[in-house]
C-alpha positions in Angstrom: 31.3 -61.6 26.2 28.5 -63.8 27.6 24.8 -63.0 26.8 23.9 -62.0 30.4 26.8 -59.4 30.5 26.0 -58.1 27.0 22.3 -57.5 28.0 23.5 -55.7 31.2 25.7 -53.5 29.0 22.7 -52.8 26.8 20.6 -51.8 29.8 23.5 -49.6 31.0 23.5 -47.9 27.6 19.7 -47.3 28.0 20.3 -45.9 31.4 23.1 -43.6 30.1 20.5 -42.2 27.7 18.0 -41.9 30.6 20.6 -40.1 32.7 21.5 -37.8 29.8 18.1 -36.4 29.0 17.2 -36.3 32.7 20.3 -34.1 33.3 19.6 -32.0 30.3 16.0 -31.2 31.4 16.9 -30.3 35.0 20.1 -28.4 34.0 18.2 -26.3 31.5 15.4 -25.6 33.9 17.9 -24.5 36.6 19.7 -22.3 34.1 16.5 -20.7 33.1 15.7 -19.9 36.7 19.1 -18.5 37.4 19.6 -16.7 34.1 16.1 -15.0 33.8 14.5 -17.5 31.4 16.0 -16.0 28.2 16.0 -18.2 25.1 19.6 -17.3 24.6 20.3 -19.1 27.8 18.9 -22.3 26.2 21.1 -21.7 23.1 24.2 -21.3 25.3 23.4 -24.2 27.5 22.7 -26.5 24.5 25.9 -25.3 22.8 27.9 -26.0 25.9 26.3 -29.4 26.4 26.8 -30.5 22.8 30.3 -29.3 22.5 31.3 -31.1 25.7 29.6 -34.3 24.7 31.3 -34.1 21.2 34.6 -33.6 22.9 34.2 -36.7 25.1 33.1 -38.8 22.1 36.0 -37.6 19.9 38.5 -38.1 22.7 37.6 -41.7 23.0 37.9 -42.2 19.3 41.5 -41.2 19.4 42.5 -43.8 22.1 39.9 -46.6 21.8 42.3 -49.3 20.6 44.7 -48.8 23.5 42.0 -49.2 26.2 41.7 -52.6 28.0 39.1 -53.6 30.7 36.5 -51.5 28.9 33.6 -52.7 31.0 35.3 -51.7 34.2 36.0 -48.3 32.7 32.3 -48.1 31.7 31.3 -48.7 35.3 33.8 -46.1 36.6 32.4 -43.5 34.1 28.8 -44.2 35.3 30.0 -43.6 38.9 31.8 -40.4 38.1 28.7 -39.3 36.2 26.5 -40.0 39.2 28.9 -38.0 41.4 28.9 -35.0 39.0 25.1 -34.6 38.5 24.3 -33.1 42.0 27.6 -31.2 41.9 26.5 -29.5 38.6 23.1 -28.6 40.1 24.9 -27.0 43.1 27.3 -25.1 40.9 24.5 -23.8 38.7 22.5 -22.5 41.7 25.6 -20.8 43.1 26.7 -19.5 39.7 25.7 -15.9 40.5 27.5 -16.1 43.9 30.6 -17.6 42.2 30.6 -14.8 39.6 29.7 -12.2 42.2 26.3 -11.1 40.8 23.5 -10.0 43.1 20.1 -11.7 43.3 17.8 -10.3 40.5 20.7 -8.8 38.6 20.8 -9.5 34.9 24.0 -11.4 34.0 26.0 -10.6 30.8 25.7 -13.1 28.0 29.4 -13.8 28.1 29.1 -14.8 31.7 26.1 -17.0 30.9 28.2 -18.7 28.2 31.2 -19.1 30.5 29.0 -20.6 33.3 27.4 -23.0 30.8 30.7 -24.4 29.6 32.4 -24.4 32.9 29.7 -26.1 35.0 28.5 -28.6 32.4 31.8 -29.6 30.7 32.9 -32.4 33.2 29.6 -34.3 33.2 28.9 -33.8 29.5 32.4 -35.0 28.5 31.5 -38.2 30.3 28.2 -38.6 28.4 30.1 -38.4 25.1 32.9 -40.7 26.3 30.3 -43.3 27.4 28.6 -43.4 24.0 31.8 -44.1 22.2 32.9 -46.6 24.8 29.5 -48.4 24.5 30.0 -48.7 20.7 33.2 -50.5 21.4 31.7 -52.9 24.0 28.2 -53.7 23.0 27.8 -56.8 20.8 24.5 -56.8 18.9 23.4 -59.6 16.6 24.8 -57.7 13.6 28.6 -57.8 13.9 29.4 -55.0 11.4 30.7 -51.7 12.8 27.7 -49.6 11.5 25.3 -52.1 13.1 27.0 -51.7 16.5 26.9 -47.9 16.4 23.2 -47.8 15.2 22.2 -50.2 18.0 23.9 -48.1 20.7 22.3 -45.0 19.1 18.9 -46.6 19.4 19.4 -47.8 23.0 20.6 -44.4 24.1 17.7 -42.7 22.4 15.3 -45.2 24.0 16.7 -44.3 27.5 16.2 -40.6 26.7 12.5 -41.2 25.8 11.9 -43.0 29.1 13.6 -40.2 31.0 11.6 -37.5 29.2 8.3 -39.1 30.1 9.2 -39.9 33.7 11.0 -36.7 34.5 8.6 -34.3 32.8 5.3 -36.0 33.8 6.2 -37.2 37.3 9.5 -36.2 38.8 9.6 -32.4 37.9 6.1 -31.6 39.3 6.8 -33.5 42.5 10.5 -33.2 43.4 13.2 -30.6 43.5 16.0 -30.7 40.9 18.6 -31.7 43.5 16.4 -34.6 44.6 16.0 -35.8 41.0 19.8 -35.6 40.5 20.6 -37.6 43.6 18.0 -40.2 42.8 19.4 -40.6 39.2 22.9 -40.7 40.6 21.9 -43.6 42.9 20.5 -45.5 40.0 23.8 -44.9 38.1 25.8 -46.4 41.0 23.6 -49.5 41.0 24.0 -49.9 37.3 27.8 -49.6 37.7 27.8 -52.2 40.5 26.0 -54.8 38.3 28.4 -54.2 35.4 31.5 -54.8 37.7 29.9 -57.8 39.3 29.2 -59.5 36.0 32.4 -58.5 34.1 34.8 -60.1 36.6 37.6 -57.9 35.4 40.5 -56.5 37.3 39.9 -54.6 40.6 36.4 -56.2 40.8 36.2 -56.6 44.5 37.7 -53.2 45.4 35.4 -51.4 43.0 32.3 -53.3 44.3 33.2 -52.3 47.9 33.6 -48.6 46.8 30.4 -48.6 44.8 28.3 -50.2 47.7 29.7 -47.5 50.1 28.7 -44.7 47.7 25.2 -46.2 47.2 24.6 -46.3 51.0 25.7 -42.7 51.5 23.5 -41.4 48.6 20.5 -43.5 49.7 20.8 -42.1 53.3 21.1 -38.6 51.9 18.0 -39.2 49.7 15.8 -40.7 52.4 16.7 -38.4 55.3 16.6 -34.6 55.6 20.0 -34.2 53.9 18.6 -32.7 50.7 16.3 -30.3 52.6 19.1 -29.0 54.7 21.4 -28.6 51.6 18.6 -26.8 49.7 18.1 -24.5 52.6 21.9 -23.7 52.8 22.1 -23.2 49.0 19.0 -20.9 49.2 20.7 -18.7 51.8 23.8 -18.3 49.7 21.8 -17.8 46.4 19.6 -15.1 47.9 22.1 -13.4 50.1 20.7 -10.2 51.5 17.1 -11.5 51.2 15.0 -13.7 53.4 13.2 -16.2 51.1 9.6 -16.6 52.4 8.2 -18.7 49.5 9.4 -20.3 46.3 7.7 -22.5 43.8 7.7 -23.8 40.2 4.5 -23.4 38.2 3.8 -24.6 34.7 5.2 -21.2 33.5 8.1 -20.2 35.7 9.9 -20.2 39.0 8.4 -17.7 41.4 10.3 -16.6 44.5 9.1 -14.2 47.2 11.7 -12.6 49.3 11.9 -9.9 52.0 14.5 -7.3 52.6 13.6 -5.1 55.5 10.0 -3.9 55.1 10.0 -4.6 51.3 8.5 -7.7 49.8 10.0 -8.6 46.4 8.8 -11.0 43.7 11.2 -12.6 41.3 10.2 -14.5 38.2 12.9 -16.8 36.9 15.5 -14.7 38.7 14.2 -11.4 37.4 12.6 -8.7 39.5 8.9 -8.9 38.9 7.6 -6.4 41.5 8.5 -4.9 44.9 6.1 -3.5 47.5 6.3 -0.9 48.8 8.4 0.8 46.1 6.4 0.4 42.8 3.9 3.2 43.3 5.7 5.7 41.0 5.9 3.2 38.1 2.2 2.2 38.8 1.1 5.8 38.7 2.9 6.6 35.5 1.7 3.4 33.7 -1.9 4.0 34.6 -2.5 7.8 34.6 -0.6 8.5 31.4 -2.9 6.1 29.7 -6.3 6.7 31.3 -5.9 10.5 31.1 -5.5 10.2 27.3 -9.1 8.7 27.1 -12.3 10.7 27.5 -14.1 8.2 29.7 -12.3 5.0 30.4 -14.8 2.3 31.6 -13.6 -1.1 30.4 -9.9 -1.8 31.0 -7.7 -4.7 29.9 -4.5 -5.0 32.0 -1.9 -7.4 30.7 0.5 -8.1 33.6 1.6 -5.8 36.5 -1.6 -6.1 38.6 0.4 -7.3 41.7 2.6 -4.2 41.4 -0.1 -1.7 42.4 -1.5 -0.9 38.9 -5.0 -2.1 39.7 -5.0 0.2 42.8 -4.4 3.2 40.5 -7.0 2.0 37.9 -9.7 1.7 40.6 -9.3 5.4 41.4 -11.3 6.0 38.2 -15.0 5.3 38.0 -14.3 2.2 35.8 -17.0 -0.3 35.1 -14.8 -3.4 34.7 -11.1 -4.5 34.7 -9.9 -7.7 33.1 -6.5 -8.5 34.6 -4.6 -11.2 32.6 -2.0 -13.0 34.6 -1.1 -16.4 33.0 0.6 -17.7 36.1 -1.8 -18.5 39.0 1.1 -18.9 41.4 1.8 -15.2 41.2 -1.8 -14.4 42.3 -1.6 -17.0 45.0 1.6 -15.6 46.5 0.4 -12.0 46.0 -2.7 -12.6 48.1 -0.7 -14.2 50.8 2.4 -12.0 51.0 1.6 -8.5 49.6 0.2 -5.6 51.6 -3.5 -5.4 52.4 -4.2 -2.7 49.8 -3.0 -4.9 46.9 -5.1 -7.9 48.2 -8.2 -5.7 48.3 -7.7 -4.5 44.8 -7.3 -8.0 43.5 -10.5 -9.1 45.2 -12.5 -6.0 44.1 -15.8 -7.0 42.5 -15.0 -4.8 39.4 -11.8 -6.9 38.8 -11.7 -10.2 37.0 -8.4 -12.1 37.3 -8.0 -14.4 34.3 -5.2 -17.0 34.3 -5.0 -17.2 30.5 -2.3 -16.3 27.9 -2.9 -12.7 26.8 -2.1 -13.5 23.2 -4.7 -16.3 23.0 -7.3 -14.2 25.0 -7.0 -11.2 22.7 -7.1 -13.4 19.6 -10.1 -15.5 20.6 -12.1 -13.1 22.8 -14.8 -10.9 21.4 -14.7 -8.4 24.2 -13.8 -4.7 23.6 -12.1 -2.2 25.8 -11.5 1.5 26.2 -7.9 1.1 27.4 -5.5 -1.7 27.0 -2.4 -1.5 29.2 0.6 -3.8 28.6 3.0 -4.1 31.6 5.2 -7.1 30.9 8.7 -5.7 31.3 11.3 -5.1 28.7 11.3 -7.8 25.9 14.4 -9.6 27.1 12.9 -13.0 26.3 10.8 -14.3 23.4 8.0 -14.8 25.9 7.8 -11.1 26.8 8.7 -9.9 23.2 5.5 -11.5 21.9 3.6 -8.6 23.6 5.5 -6.0 21.6 5.1 -7.1 18.1 3.2 -5.6 15.1 1.2 -8.8 14.9 -0.1 -8.4 18.5 -0.7 -4.7 18.1 -3.0 -5.4 15.1 -4.9 -7.9 17.3 -5.2 -5.3 20.1 -6.6 -2.7 17.7 -9.5 -5.1 17.0 -10.3 -5.2 20.7 -10.6 -1.4 21.1 -13.8 0.6 21.2 -13.9 3.8 19.2 -11.4 6.3 20.7 -9.6 3.4 22.5 -6.0 3.6 23.7 -3.2 1.1 23.9 -0.2 1.8 26.1 3.1 0.2 27.0 6.3 1.2 28.7 9.9 0.4 27.9 13.3 1.1 29.4 14.7 4.3 28.1 16.9 7.3 29.2 15.7 10.7 30.5 18.4 12.8 28.9 20.4 10.9 26.3 19.4 8.1 24.0 22.3 6.2 22.3 22.2 4.5 19.0 21.5 1.0 20.4 18.6 2.3 22.5 17.3 4.4 19.6 17.1 1.4 17.3 15.3 -0.6 19.9 12.7 2.1 20.7 12.2 2.9 17.0 11.6 -0.8 16.2 8.7 -0.9 18.7 7.5 2.6 17.5 7.3 1.6 13.8 5.6 -1.6 14.9 2.9 0.4 16.6 2.6 2.8 13.7 1.7 -0.2 11.4 -1.6 -0.4 13.3 -2.2 3.0 14.9 -2.5 6.4 13.3 -1.3 8.3 16.3 1.5 7.2 18.6 2.7 9.5 21.4 5.7 8.8 23.5 6.2 10.3 27.0 9.9 10.5 27.6 11.8 9.6 30.8 13.8 6.7 32.3 10.7 4.7 31.2 9.3 5.6 27.8 5.5 5.4 27.7 4.0 4.7 24.3 0.3 5.8 24.0 -1.3 4.6 20.7 -4.7 5.4 19.3 -6.4 5.8 16.0 -6.1 9.6 16.1 -8.5 12.4 17.0 -7.8 15.4 19.1 -8.1 14.0 22.6 -4.6 12.5 23.1 -2.2 15.3 24.0 1.3 16.2 25.1 -0.1 19.4 26.9 0.7 18.9 30.5 -1.7 21.6 31.6 -4.5 19.7 29.8 -3.6 16.5 31.6 -3.5 18.2 35.0 -6.9 19.7 34.3 -8.3 16.2 33.5 -6.7 14.8 36.6 -8.4 17.5 38.7 -11.8 17.1 37.0 -11.8 13.4 37.7 -10.8 14.0 41.3 -7.8 11.6 41.1 -5.2 11.8 43.9 -1.6 11.1 42.9 1.7 11.4 44.6 4.1 11.3 41.5 2.0 12.4 38.5 2.0 16.0 39.6 2.5 19.4 38.0 6.2 19.6 38.6 6.8 16.2 37.1 4.5 16.6 34.0 6.0 20.0 33.4 9.5 18.4 33.2 8.9 15.3 31.2 6.5 17.0 28.7 8.6 20.0 28.1 8.8 21.0 24.4 12.5 20.2 24.3 12.1 16.7 25.6 9.1 15.8 23.5 10.8 17.2 20.4 13.9 15.2 21.2 12.1 11.9 21.6 10.0 12.5 18.5 13.1 13.3 16.4 14.7 10.1 17.6 11.7 7.9 16.7 11.0 9.6 13.4 14.6 9.3 12.2 15.5 8.6 8.6 17.6 5.5 9.2 15.8 2.3 8.2 14.7 0.1 11.1 13.0 -3.3 11.1 9.6 -3.6 12.8 9.2 -6.3 15.5 7.2 -9.3 14.3 6.3 -12.6 16.0 8.5 -14.8 13.8 11.1 -12.2 13.1 11.7 -10.5 16.5 13.8 -7.5 15.4 12.8 -5.6 18.5 14.1 -8.4 20.7 17.4 -8.4 18.7 17.8 -4.6 19.0 17.1 -4.8 22.7 19.7 -7.5 23.1 22.3 -5.3 21.4 21.4 -2.4 23.6 21.5 -4.6 26.7 25.0 -5.9 25.9 26.3 -2.3 25.9 25.8 -2.2 29.7 28.3 -5.0 30.2 31.0 -4.1 27.7 30.8 -7.5 26.1 32.6 -5.9 23.2 33.2 -9.2 21.2 29.6 -10.3 21.6 28.2 -6.9 20.8 30.4 -6.8 17.6 29.1 -10.3 16.7 25.5 -9.2 17.1 26.0 -6.0 15.0 27.8 -8.0 12.3 25.0 -10.5 12.1 23.0 -9.1 9.2 21.3 -10.7 6.2 24.2 -10.3 3.8 26.9 -11.7 6.2 24.9 -14.8 7.1 24.4 -15.7 3.4 28.1 -15.1 2.8 28.7 -17.8 5.4 26.4 -20.1 3.4 28.4 -19.4 0.2 31.7 -20.1 2.0 30.2 -23.4 3.2 29.3 -24.5 -0.4 32.8 -23.5 -1.5 34.4 -25.5 1.4 32.4 -28.7 0.5 33.3 -28.4 -3.1 37.0 -27.9 -2.3 36.9 -31.0 -0.1 35.6 -33.0 -3.0 38.2 -31.7 -5.5 41.0 -32.7 -3.2 39.7 -36.3 -2.7 39.6 -39.3 -4.9 36.3 -41.0 -5.9 36.1 -43.2 -2.8 37.2 -40.6 -0.3 34.9 -38.0 -1.8 31.8 -40.0 -1.0 32.9 -40.6 2.5 33.9 -37.0 3.1 30.5 -35.9 1.9 28.8 -38.5 4.1 30.6 -37.1 7.1 29.6 -33.6 6.0 26.1 -34.8 5.9 26.3 -36.0 9.5 27.6 -32.6 10.6 24.9 -30.7 8.6 22.1 -33.0 9.8 23.2 -32.4 13.4 23.2 -28.7 12.6 19.7 -28.9 11.0 18.2 -31.0 13.8 19.3 -28.6 16.5 18.2 -25.6 14.3 14.7 -27.2 14.0 14.6 -27.9 17.8 15.4 -24.3 18.6 12.8 -23.0 16.1 10.2 -25.4 17.5 11.0 -24.3 21.1 10.9 -20.6 20.0 7.7 -21.0 18.1 6.0 -22.8 21.0 7.0 -19.9 23.3 5.7 -17.4 20.9 2.3 -19.1 20.3 1.6 -20.5 23.8 3.9 -18.6 26.1 4.9 -21.3 28.6 7.9 -23.3 27.3 9.2 -23.8 30.9 6.7 -26.7 31.4 6.6 -28.2 27.9 10.4 -28.2 27.4 10.9 -31.8 28.7 8.0 -33.1 26.5 9.3 -31.5 23.4 12.9 -32.8 24.0 11.3 -36.3 24.7 9.4 -36.2 21.4 12.7 -35.5 19.5 14.5 -38.4 21.3 11.5 -40.7 20.6 11.9 -39.8 16.9 15.6 -40.6 17.1 14.9 -44.0 18.4 12.2 -44.7 15.8 14.4 -43.4 13.0 17.4 -45.5 14.1 15.2 -48.6 14.5 13.5 -48.2 11.1 16.8 -47.7 9.3 18.4 -50.7 11.0 15.4 -52.9 9.8 15.6 -51.5 6.3 19.4 -51.2 6.0 20.5 -52.4 2.5 23.1 -55.2 2.4 25.3 -53.1 0.1 25.6 -49.4 -0.4 23.2 -47.1 1.5 24.0 -43.9 -0.6 20.6 -43.7 -2.2 18.8 -43.9 1.1 21.1 -41.3 2.6 20.4 -39.0 -0.3 16.6 -39.5 0.1 16.7 -38.7 3.8 18.8 -35.6 3.1 16.1 -34.4 0.7 13.4 -35.1 3.2 15.2 -32.8 5.7 15.0 -30.1 3.1 11.3 -30.6 2.8 10.8 -30.6 6.6 12.5 -27.1 6.6 9.7 -25.9 4.4 6.8 -27.6 6.3 7.9 -26.2 9.7 7.3 -22.5 9.0 4.0 -23.2 7.3 2.7 -25.2 10.2 3.7 -22.7 13.0 2.3 -19.8 11.0 -1.0 -21.6 10.6 -1.1 -22.4 14.4 -0.3 -18.7 15.2 -3.3 -17.5 13.2 -5.7 -20.1 14.5 -8.5 -18.7 16.7 -10.3 -22.0 17.4 -9.9 -23.5 20.9 -9.8 -26.9 19.4 -6.9 -26.0 17.0 -5.1 -24.4 19.9 -5.4 -27.6 22.0 -4.4 -29.7 19.0 -1.4 -27.6 18.3 -0.2 -27.4 21.9 -0.6 -31.1 22.7 -0.2 -33.0 19.4 1.3 -31.0 16.6 4.1 -29.5 18.7 4.9 -33.1 19.8 4.8 -34.5 16.2 7.1 -31.8 14.8 10.2 -32.7 16.9 9.3 -36.4 16.7 9.4 -36.2 12.9 12.6 -34.2 13.0 14.1 -36.9 15.2 13.0 -39.7 12.9 14.8 -38.1 10.0 17.9 -37.4 12.1 18.1 -41.0 13.4 17.7 -42.4 9.8 20.3 -40.1 8.4 22.8 -41.0 11.1 22.4 -44.7 10.5 22.7 -44.5 6.7 25.7 -42.2 6.9 27.5 -44.6 9.1 26.8 -47.4 6.7 28.1 -45.3 3.8 31.4 -44.2 5.3 32.4 -46.9 7.8 34.3 -50.0 6.8 33.4 -53.4 8.3 36.8 -53.9 9.7 37.0 -50.5 11.5 37.0 -50.4 15.3 33.4 -49.3 16.1 34.3 -47.3 19.2 36.6 -45.1 17.2 34.2 -44.7 14.3 31.1 -44.2 16.5 33.0 -41.6 18.5 34.0 -39.7 15.3 30.5 -39.7 13.7 28.7 -38.9 17.0 31.2 -36.0 17.6 30.5 -34.6 14.2 26.7 -34.8 14.7 27.0 -33.1 18.1 29.4 -30.5 16.8 27.0 -29.5 14.1 24.2 -29.3 16.8 26.5 -27.1 18.9 27.1 -24.6 16.2 23.3 -24.5 15.5 22.3 -24.1 19.1 24.4 -20.9 19.4 23.8 -19.5 15.9 20.1 -20.1 15.7 19.3 -18.6 19.1 21.6 -15.6 18.8 21.6 -14.7 15.1 19.3 -16.7 12.8 16.0 -16.1 14.5 16.4 -12.4 15.3 18.0 -11.5 11.9 16.3 -14.0 9.5 13.2 -14.9 11.4 11.6 -18.3 11.3 10.8 -18.5 7.6 14.2 -17.4 6.3 16.0 -19.5 8.9 14.2 -22.5 7.5 15.0 -21.5 4.0 18.7 -21.3 5.0 18.6 -24.8 6.5 16.7 -26.1 3.4 19.5 -24.6 1.3 22.4 -26.2 3.1 20.7 -29.6 3.0 20.1 -29.3 -0.7 23.8 -28.5 -1.2 24.7 -31.7 0.7 22.1 -33.6 -1.3 23.6 -32.3 -4.6 27.1 -33.3 -3.6 25.9 -36.8 -2.4 24.5 -37.2 -5.9 27.6 -36.2 -7.8 29.6 -39.3 -7.3 27.3 -42.4 -6.8 28.9 -45.8 -6.4 29.9 -48.3 -3.8 32.6 -47.4 -1.4 
């Protein structure tokens, strides 16, 4: 291969990495919008992505020696990839339509998983195939197989870094995902055209003619109104039954405003946020159940829900001041523009201050105190919303209360019958509140209203007393009336809910870094959809069972060693180390994403930057290991990196715990913009080094690099796939951040021990 063609192949590899991370960012963002922003969506998407890429990489490793005209095949793969990117975006946006779910409807987790695998598989298989194919084509200065694989690994990671910076910083804020996909596709076609032109292989003229035609079509589509018209058509299908009047992506989420008849509906990442008219009953219950339990509420803190009519109800009282925390300014902007006049007036009332700040940071750092704090953030279906229902946050809220102050929140419940799954969820939040407050009263109904205070005789279940207070304060209500209070506060219903919440069965409190309430709510939620297999998996995911899996893993590694000779033992353990490092790296990435969401609350915007930091680390790690690759055996370096991964698993929880407790604005900025970029970068460095050294240990010089690169890359991605699913669904909710890190530390130490058992040159 001539130098010019080889350089073009190198640039094509860089571009494939660019295309890969670009696709990953926009695909995940689109899935988060369609599937309500749940972190489990990220787990499923990453699992589907990694499994598909691993499949493509392994598939090439099986047939690499039989393939001729590999550069032509490389160009065809790039063209197919370019065609699939916009198709995947379209399929993701129409996934609810295809699966027959209504706008705003919560989709079962099994359906989310199916959509992830079905819609991403074709494109992701090509990404894996391209990597293995590139290992077979590219000719670096080093002619050994390991050197070729490491160079391709570095070039692909470099392309990913470039994509992360350009897409996250420039393209995402300015362009729609479909526009980004079409633009990337056009670049992919141009790259394929240059490859075919320089390669001068079979079918050169025909392929060049086809590629030029495709480039012209996509360029016209990109520069005319084609994408706008397609987006409009997709929007009508996606929001069938609604008229979309506004939609936008903020730093925090996708906000869509739609009309159906006389009703204006707000959706946040596909979930119903508020509907006007229609929210007055919920608004009355949320406010009056709280303010009537306080003697003289003057200073109010409202966390979420202000655009749903709650402020209107608060202002019926002679309050002095209301601080309304709404982190996303786009919600306020759209509310003032599209909601009824009464809502607009309440938002502009001189007694109301709208603060676009994260509630967790405000409560932690502010010195202000309140008579009543009302949380209205929806059921904790995501880590972002769960952070408002943890024992850690309740402790911080207590510090912000005046004497006799009240904290209230509402959760989905059942008026007449509470099953085991719902009971566990409600009890988890209840015991979390009881860790900070002496008195917690719960008003039953389809929404359970928790009223927490430090005791005293003012908070009551007596409906007559509440009605008397309502009358004395001259408050007019439509739903909080005598007939309703008499029903929900009957002795039978109050006794029933108290017996449920004070049960003898042990239940885990809900903590920031061990979100048991989120886990219980997830189990309860799955019972709606009859996802029997998934529900069974969730219920089986306990502390003992997960550690049994760890013991089985140790046994499997030992058995593999006993059945191998001295030479094969070392290579098998090296391959195990590739799998475990892929598992560990993805585990760390999920933990970092989860921790960022918990601490700062807006992963939607920072997602691309965090992924970019990891890919930058991969490139640096691969480059460093290539420069310092020993001429002989690399076993000692492999063992050292494996040990460093164990150490990283201990550093991570200490770092995020420190950032969680920090009250300083400077530390907050430092953590958000530097530390949370360094953590994934360091993880990437260790992963890139381990991949390089493992290839050097277990690959022979004479082996075909495409086959070998495909095998090791597939193992790395397969480990990542397992971790993406297991960490998001099981490890974090059951173990929490600290014990998950200890688990990962343990499996890396096991691999390090086995790597140390049989030293020697292969």
